[in-house]
C-alpha positions in Angstrom: 15.5 -20.6 1.7 13.9 -24.0 1.3 10.1 -24.3 0.9 8.0 -27.4 0.5 4.6 -27.8 -1.1 2.7 -30.6 0.6 1.7 -33.6 -1.7 -1.9 -33.4 -0.4 -2.1 -29.6 -1.4 -5.4 -29.7 -3.0 -7.1 -31.1 0.3 -6.7 -27.9 2.2 -7.3 -24.7 0.1 -8.3 -22.2 2.8 -5.5 -20.2 4.6 -6.7 -19.0 8.0 -4.6 -17.3 10.8 -1.4 -18.5 9.3 -2.3 -22.1 8.5 -3.7 -24.2 5.7 -7.2 -25.6 6.7 -9.8 -27.5 4.9 -12.5 -24.9 5.4 -16.1 -25.1 6.3 -19.2 -25.1 4.0 -22.3 -27.3 3.2 -21.6 -26.9 -0.4 -18.4 -27.8 -2.3 -17.0 -27.4 -5.8 -14.6 -29.5 -7.8 -11.0 -28.7 -8.1 -9.7 -29.6 -11.6 -6.2 -30.0 -12.9 -6.7 -28.4 -16.3 -3.7 -30.2 -18.0 -5.2 -33.7 -17.3 -8.9 -32.9 -16.9 -8.8 -34.8 -13.5 -10.7 -33.8 -10.4 -7.9 -33.5 -7.6 -10.3 -32.3 -4.9 -13.4 -31.0 -3.4 -13.4 -27.5 -1.8 -16.0 -26.3 0.6 -17.7 -22.8 -0.3 -17.4 -20.4 2.5 -20.8 -19.2 3.8 -21.4 -15.5 4.8 -21.0 -16.6 8.4 -17.5 -18.1 7.4 -16.6 -14.9 5.6 -17.7 -12.9 8.6 -15.4 -14.9 11.0 -12.3 -14.7 8.8 -12.7 -10.9 8.2 -13.0 -10.3 11.9 -10.0 -12.5 12.5 -8.2 -10.3 9.9 -9.4 -7.1 11.6 -8.0 -8.4 15.0 -4.6 -9.0 13.3 -4.3 -5.8 11.5 -3.1 -3.4 14.2 0.1 -5.4 14.8 0.9 -5.1 11.0 -0.6 -1.7 10.4 1.4 -0.1 13.0 4.7 -1.4 11.9 6.9 1.1 10.0 7.2 0.9 6.1 10.7 -0.5 6.5 9.7 -3.3 9.1 6.9 -4.3 6.7 9.4 -4.2 3.8 11.7 -6.6 5.5 9.1 -9.3 5.6 8.1 -8.7 2.0 11.5 -8.8 0.7 12.2 -12.1 2.6 9.0 -13.4 0.9 10.3 -12.5 -2.4 13.5 -14.3 -1.8 11.7 -17.5 -0.7 9.8 -17.3 -4.1 13.0 -16.9 -6.1 14.7 -19.8 -4.2 11.8 -22.0 -4.9 10.7 -20.7 -8.3 10.6 -24.2 -10.1 8.4 -25.8 -7.6 6.0 -22.9 -7.3 5.9 -22.6 -11.1 5.1 -26.3 -11.4 2.2 -25.8 -8.9 0.9 -22.9 -10.9 0.8 -25.1 -14.0 -1.3 -27.8 -12.2 -3.7 -25.0 -11.1 -4.1 -23.2 -14.3 -2.9 -25.3 -17.3 -0.4 -22.8 -18.7 2.9 -23.9 -20.1 5.8 -24.1 -17.6 7.9 -21.6 -19.5 5.1 -19.0 -18.9 4.7 -19.9 -15.3 8.3 -19.5 -14.6 8.0 -15.8 -15.8 4.8 -15.2 -13.8 6.4 -16.4 -10.6 9.6 -14.3 -11.2 7.5 -11.3 -11.9 5.6 -11.7 -8.7 8.8 -11.8 -6.7 9.7 -8.5 -8.5 6.3 -7.1 -7.4 6.8 -7.8 -3.9 10.4 -6.2 -3.9 9.0 -3.3 -5.8 6.0 -2.4 -3.6 8.2 -3.1 -0.5 10.9 -0.9 -1.9 9.0 2.3 -2.8 6.6 2.3 0.1 8.7 4.4 2.6 9.0 7.2 -0.1 5.6 6.8 -1.7 3.7 6.8 1.7 5.3 9.9 3.3 3.1 12.7 4.2 3.4 16.2 3.3 3.9 19.5 5.5 2.2 22.7 4.6 2.8 26.2 6.0 -0.4 28.0 6.9 -1.3 31.9 7.1 0.6 33.3 9.9 3.7 31.2 9.3 5.1 28.0 10.6 5.9 29.5 13.9 2.2 29.9 14.7 0.4 27.1 12.8 1.0 24.4 10.1 -0.6 21.2 8.8 0.7 17.9 7.8 -0.8 14.7 6.2 -0.4 11.1 7.1 -1.1 8.1 4.8 -2.7 5.5 6.9 -3.6 1.9 5.9 -7.4 1.2 5.3 -7.7 -1.7 7.7 -9.0 -4.9 6.1 -9.2 -5.0 2.3 -10.9 -7.7 0.2 -9.5 -9.0 -3.0 -11.3 -11.2 -5.6 -8.8 -12.7 -8.0 -8.8 -14.2 -11.5 -8.0 -17.8 -12.8 -5.9 -16.9 -15.9 -2.9 -15.8 -13.8 -3.6 -17.0 -10.3 -0.3 -16.3 -8.6 0.5 -13.1 -10.3 -2.8 -11.3 -10.2 -3.0 -12.3 -6.5 0.5 -10.8 -5.9 -0.6 -7.5 -7.9 -3.2 -6.9 -5.2 -1.7 -8.4 -2.1 1.8 -6.9 -2.4 0.6 -3.1 -2.5 -1.9 -3.9 0.1 0.4 -5.4 2.6 3.2 -3.0 1.8 0.6 -0.1 2.8 0.0 -1.8 6.1 -3.4 -3.5 5.5 -4.6 -7.0 6.5 -6.1 -8.8 3.3 -8.9 -11.3 2.8 -8.5 -12.9 -0.6 -10.9 -15.0 -2.5 -9.5 -16.8 -5.6 -11.4 -17.9 -8.6 -13.1 -21.3 -7.8 -11.5 -22.5 -11.2 -7.9 -21.9 -9.8 -8.0 -21.9 -6.2 -4.7 -23.3 -5.0 -2.0 -20.7 -5.9 -3.1 -17.8 -3.4 -2.7 -20.5 -0.7 0.9 -21.0 -1.6 1.5 -17.3 -1.2 0.0 -17.6 2.4 2.5 -20.2 3.1 5.3 -18.1 1.8 4.2 -14.9 3.6 4.0 -16.7 6.9 7.4 -18.4 6.4 8.8 -14.8 5.7 7.4 -13.6 9.1 3.9 -12.1 8.3 1.9 -12.2 11.6 -0.9 -14.8 11.4 -4.3 -13.5 10.3 -2.9 -10.6 8.3 -3.4 -12.6 5.0 -6.5 -14.9 4.8 -7.8 -17.0 2.0 -11.3 -18.1 1.7 -13.0 -20.2 -1.2 -16.1 -19.9 -2.9 -18.3 -18.7 -5.7 -20.9 -15.8 -6.1 -22.4 -15.8 -2.6 -18.8 -15.8 -0.9 -17.8 -13.1 -3.1 -21.0 -11.1 -2.3 -20.4 -11.6 1.4 -16.9 -10.2 1.2 -18.1 -7.3 -0.8 -20.7 -6.4 1.6 -18.9 -7.0 4.9 -18.8 -3.6 6.9 -15.2 -4.3 8.0 -13.9 -4.6 4.3 -12.5 -1.0 3.6 -11.7 -1.6 0.0 -12.4 -4.2 -2.6 -10.2 -5.0 -5.7 -11.6 -7.4 -8.3 -10.3 -8.9 -11.5 -12.7 -10.6 -13.8 -15.6 -10.2 -16.2 -17.6 -7.1 -16.7 -20.8 -8.7 -15.7 -19.4 -9.8 -12.4 -17.6 -6.5 -12.0 -21.0 -4.7 -12.1 -22.3 -7.0 -9.3 -19.3 -6.3 -7.3 -19.5 -2.7 -7.5 -23.2 -2.7 -6.6 -22.5 -5.0 -3.7 -19.7 -2.9 -2.4 -22.2 0.1 -2.2 -25.2 -1.8 -0.8 -24.2 -2.0 3.0 -21.5 0.8 3.3 -19.3 2.8 1.0 -15.9 1.4 0.0 -13.6 2.2 -2.8 -13.4 -0.5 -5.6 -10.7 -1.3 -8.1 -12.0 -3.1 -11.2 -9.7 -4.8 -13.7 -12.3 -6.2 -16.2 -12.5 -7.6 -19.6 -11.3 -6.3 -23.0 -11.6 -6.6 -26.7 -8.3 -5.2 -27.6 -6.9 -4.4 -31.2 -3.5 -4.6 -32.8 -3.2 -2.2 -35.8 -0.5 -3.0 -38.3 0.3 -0.5 -41.0 1.8 -1.5 -44.4 5.1 0.1 -43.6 5.6 -2.3 -40.6 8.4 -4.8 -40.5 6.2 -7.8 -41.2 8.3 -10.4 -39.2 7.8 -8.2 -36.1 4.3 -7.6 -36.6 3.7 -11.4 -36.8 5.6 -11.7 -33.6 3.3 -9.2 -32.0 0.2 -11.0 -33.2 1.5 -14.3 -31.7 2.1 -12.4 -28.3 -1.2 -10.6 -28.6 -3.3 -13.7 -29.3 -1.6 -17.1 -28.1 0.1 -16.4 -24.7 -1.7 -18.3 -21.9 -3.8 -20.1 -24.6 -5.4 -16.7 -25.3 -6.7 -16.3 -21.8 -5.4 -12.8 -21.3 -7.5 -9.7 -20.6 -5.4 -7.6 -23.0 -5.6 -10.1 -25.8 -5.9 -8.3 -29.2 -8.2 -10.7 -30.9 -9.0 -8.0 -33.3 -5.8 -7.8 -35.6 -6.3 -4.8 -38.2 -4.0 -5.2 -41.1 -3.6 -2.5 -43.9 -4.5 -4.2 -47.3 -1.1 -3.5 -48.7 0.4 -6.2 -46.5 -2.7 -8.2 -45.7 -1.8 -11.3 -47.9 1.9 -11.4 -46.8 1.0 -11.0 -43.1 -1.8 -13.6 -43.2 0.4 -16.1 -44.8 3.3 -15.5 -42.5 1.2 -15.5 -39.5 -0.4 -18.9 -40.3 3.2 -20.3 -41.2 4.5 -19.1 -37.8 1.6 -20.5 -35.8 1.9 -23.8 -37.6 5.7 -24.1 -36.7 5.8 -22.5 -33.3 2.6 -23.3 -31.5 3.6 -26.6 -30.0 0.8 -28.2 -28.0 1.5 -30.7 -25.3 1.7 -31.3 -21.5 2.3 -28.0 -20.0 4.8 -29.4 -17.6 7.0 -30.0 -20.7 9.7 -27.5 -21.3 9.0 -27.6 -25.1 5.2 -27.0 -24.8 4.1 -23.5 -26.1 0.3 -24.1 -25.9 -1.1 -25.6 -22.7 -4.6 -26.3 -21.5 -7.7 -24.1 -21.2 -9.0 -23.6 -17.6 -11.9 -26.2 -17.8 -14.5 -27.8 -20.2 -17.0 -25.1 -20.1 -14.6 -22.4 -21.2 -13.0 -24.6 -23.8 -16.6 -25.2 -25.2 -17.2 -21.4 -25.1 -14.3 -20.8 -27.3 -15.4 -23.3 -29.6 -18.7 -21.8 -29.9 -17.2 -18.5 -31.0 -15.4 -20.4 -33.7 -18.6 -21.9 -34.9 -20.3 -18.6 -34.8 -17.4 -17.1 -36.9 -17.9 -19.8 -39.4 -21.7 -19.2 -39.7 -21.1 -15.5 -40.2 -18.8 -16.0 -43.2 -15.5 -16.3 -41.5 -12.7 -18.7 -42.8 -10.7 -20.8 -40.4 -7.2 -20.6 -41.7 -5.9 -22.9 -38.9 -6.9 -24.4 -35.6 -10.3 -23.9 -33.9 -10.8 -27.4 -33.0 -10.3 -29.5 -29.7 -7.0 -31.4 -29.3 -5.8 -34.3 -27.4 -2.0 -34.2 -26.9 -0.3 -37.4 -26.0 -0.3 -38.3 -22.3 -2.8 -35.6 -21.3 -5.6 -36.5 -23.8 -8.4 -35.7 -21.3 -7.2 -32.2 -20.6 -8.9 -29.0 -21.9 -7.1 -28.3 -25.1 -7.8 -26.2 -28.0 -5.8 -25.9 -31.3 -5.3 -22.1 -31.6 -7.4 -20.5 -34.3 -6.7 -17.9 -37.0 -9.8 -16.6 -38.8 -10.5 -14.1 -41.6 -13.4 -12.9 -43.4 -15.4 -11.4 -40.7 -16.9 -8.0 -40.4 -17.0 -5.7 -37.4 -20.6 -6.5 -36.4 -20.0 -10.3 -36.1 -20.3 -11.9 -32.6 -16.5 -13.0 -32.5 -15.4 -9.4 -33.3 -17.7 -7.7 -30.9 -17.5 -9.9 -27.7 -14.7 -10.9 -25.7 -13.7 -14.6 -26.5 -10.9 -15.0 -23.9 -9.3 -17.8 -25.8 -6.8 -18.4 -28.7 -8.8 -17.0 -31.5 -7.0 -14.4 -33.8 -9.3 -12.6 -36.1 -7.6 -10.8 -39.1 -9.5 -7.7 -40.3 -8.2 -5.6 -43.3 -8.4 -1.7 -43.3 -7.5 1.1 -45.6 -6.8 4.3 -43.9 -5.7 5.7 -40.4 -9.0 7.5 -39.8 -10.9 4.4 -40.5 -9.1 2.1 -38.3 -9.1 4.5 -35.3 -12.9 4.6 -35.6 -13.0 0.8 -35.8 -10.7 0.1 -32.9 -12.6 2.5 -30.6 -16.0 1.1 -31.7 -16.4 -1.2 -28.6 -17.5 -0.8 -25.1 -14.1 -2.0 -23.9 -11.0 -0.1 -23.4 -8.2 -2.3 -21.9 -5.4 -2.2 -24.3 -4.4 -1.7 -28.0 -1.4 -1.8 -30.1 0.0 0.1 -33.2 2.7 -1.2 -35.5 4.4 1.4 -37.9 8.0 2.5 -38.6 6.5 6.1 -38.6 6.8 6.9 -34.8 5.0 10.1 -35.2 2.0 8.1 -36.4 2.3 5.9 -33.5 2.1 8.6 -31.1 -0.6 10.2 -32.9 -2.8 7.2 -32.9 -1.9 6.3 -29.3 -3.3 9.5 -28.2 -6.6 8.7 -30.0 -7.2 5.3 -28.9 -9.7 4.7 -25.9 -7.5 2.3 -24.0 -5.6 2.1 -20.6 -2.5 0.8 -22.3 -1.1 1.3 -25.9 1.8 -0.8 -27.1 3.8 0.9 -29.9 5.8 -1.7 -32.1 5.3 -4.3 -29.3 2.6 -6.2 -27.6 1.7 -7.4 -23.9 4.6 -5.8 -22.2 4.0 -5.7 -18.4 6.2 -4.0 -15.9 5.5 -3.5 -12.2 6.3 0.2 -12.4 3.8 1.0 -15.1 0.1 1.4 -14.4 -2.1 -1.3 -15.7 -6.1 -0.8 -16.0 -8.8 0.1 -18.4 -10.9 2.7 -20.0 -14.8 2.4 -20.3 -16.2 -1.0 -19.4 -12.8 -2.4 -18.9 -12.7 -1.1 -15.3 -11.3 1.7 -13.2 -8.5 2.1 -10.8 -4.9 0.8 -11.5 -2.8 -2.3 -10.6 1.0 -1.9 -10.2 3.0 1.6 -10.1 3.1 4.0 -7.1 -0.6 5.0 -7.5 -1.8 1.6 -6.5 0.1 1.6 -3.3 -1.6 5.1 -2.5 -5.0 3.4 -3.3 -4.6 1.2 -0.5 -4.2 4.1 1.9 -6.3 6.9 3.2 -4.9 10.5 3.8 -5.4 12.2 7.1 -4.9 16.0 7.3 -3.6 17.2 10.8 -3.8 21.0 11.8 -1.3 22.1 14.4 -1.5 25.4 16.4 2.0 25.9 18.1 0.8 29.0 20.1 -0.3 29.0 23.7 -3.5 30.6 22.9 -6.3 30.5 20.4 -8.8 33.3 19.6 -12.1 32.7 18.4 -14.4 34.9 16.1 -17.3 35.4 18.5 
């Protein structure tokens, strides 16, 4: 199915009642194109009053969608997935302009998003079925059954590192379960969720069922506190996640899903196949310019292969990390999201150097030909730090790989778990018994054995400890966008009381 992205796309970044609109607000924020550093628009910030009107419009639209059968809703979502696949290249290019990631990565993200729609729509009829229970006296006298019902209007606050995909991870299960959605993107990457609104509307989603508002902290707080928002799903930093959870409990009680930060680790034992371990370290640190919540910036390498691994990793990075305009097919390192974030990463590099670290490559700003004013960083590999250094303790959220030697299994398990985060971890060893043993002891929501950064829509994704609670993807996520109602049925003509 054909689909067209307007040339003035950045001028209308709200999606209200089935249409792109400019939005209302006394304050605005600049919309950047990370690849070029250019300001491509100014977007109004939604006030609490605007948020209220949008939520109420979604609430009015909800009954039409919520009372459809799972199969009727699935037909719309499957059609939206088809539109995405038919227009993948155009959508991927828009994602690059929104986020700065290389086009080859954006294509994967957009294709995966279509898969998410198909998956959630496909499993909904089975997952959302109720149960029937016999009660004392037998089914000829009384029984009970359950219904899984949509919550109503759910609020979602998205991240800037995967604007289209993280939006889909929230919106697809919410819609498949019959809810209406009010979505607030990150102000750093506001455009992609509006594209999704256009796609869903073209597929037949009723107007008002999916709304997009723009803004910063005040807008997000208004969404969290709104009494008609029945659930909130947030992806972002721990500090903001804490504020989200507090705001969601300040006016009324609602369930909250939090997918927060990480300080993940990749453990490489000396019996590993070094070439594969190097490939994993590349995947664990340099995808999406290192702006990945599961990034394993802490790469623990057993001393027996430390020198070989380090040399091979630096060589591989020098050869394969081709930086350039992210719209070019051969680019493998694109732009960071904005100037402030780029400087934040550079600050961690300087901190590492001041604490005794050795920068083996990268760690400086870059100016690729044709996009010299964009937000580019030469990916860094650093050795020589201890576990208490700032770069090892804190989430960097950038392409900054830290190589840390270790001696024993017991030692490295303790060091990996010595963090307030718990999103992901990886283990490399030819000894699969060791991999299983260590995976069971690591305090992380996802553990990769002899791989890294695999993501499949049917596998739960979420964190332990300060990395959040609740899960994205998988059938459990679909259930989390519903509420269970128990219904008792007396089939007899009479009822006796106990008095």
